[in-house]
C-alpha positions in Angstrom: 0.1 -0.1 0.0 1.4 3.3 -0.9 1.8 6.0 1.7 -0.1 9.3 1.1 1.6 12.5 0.4 -1.0 15.0 0.5 -0.4 18.5 1.2 -1.2 20.1 4.6 -4.6 21.8 4.3 -3.1 25.4 4.6 -1.1 24.8 1.6 -4.1 23.5 -0.4 -6.0 26.7 0.6 -3.2 28.9 -0.3 -3.0 27.3 -3.7 -6.7 27.6 -4.3 -6.5 31.3 -3.2 -3.9 31.9 -5.3 -5.6 30.4 -8.4 -8.6 32.4 -7.7 -6.5 35.6 -7.5 -5.2 34.8 -10.8 -8.6 34.2 -12.4 -10.1 37.1 -11.2 -6.8 39.4 -12.0 -6.3 40.4 -8.3 -2.4 41.8 -8.2 0.3 39.6 -6.8 2.9 42.0 -5.4 5.4 39.4 -4.4 5.4 38.0 -8.1 6.0 41.6 -9.2 9.0 42.3 -6.9 10.4 38.9 -8.0 10.0 40.0 -11.7 11.6 43.4 -11.4 14.4 42.2 -9.1 15.2 39.6 -12.1 14.5 41.4 -15.1 14.9 44.9 -14.3 17.5 44.9 -11.5 18.3 48.8 -12.1 14.6 49.8 -11.6 13.3 50.8 -8.0 10.2 48.9 -7.7 6.9 50.6 -6.8 5.5 50.6 -3.1 2.8 48.3 -2.3 0.4 51.2 -2.5 1.8 52.4 -6.2 1.5 48.7 -7.4 -2.3 48.4 -6.4 -2.9 52.1 -8.0 -0.9 51.2 -11.0 -2.7 47.8 -11.6 -6.0 49.3 -11.3 -5.3 52.0 -13.4 -4.2 49.7 -16.0 -7.2 47.4 -15.7 -9.8 50.3 -15.9 -7.9 52.3 -18.7 -7.3 49.6 -20.8 -3.6 50.0 -20.8 -2.5 46.6 -19.7 0.4 46.1 -21.9 3.2 43.8 -20.6 6.9 44.7 -20.8 8.1 41.0 -21.3 
């Protein structure tokens, strides 16, 4: 009989929340920071507040072009 290797409930919950946020377009600040550090190290990242404001502006003004 094989041993069960199910992830703990909190990991499963976090994965589901992350998927739902991606589906509805909620901004992911941690992912943004990782992207800026990797692809644009010379650029100072936006603060969390600036990031959220910019994402909302792009979403509602239709300027959601991607840099990469």
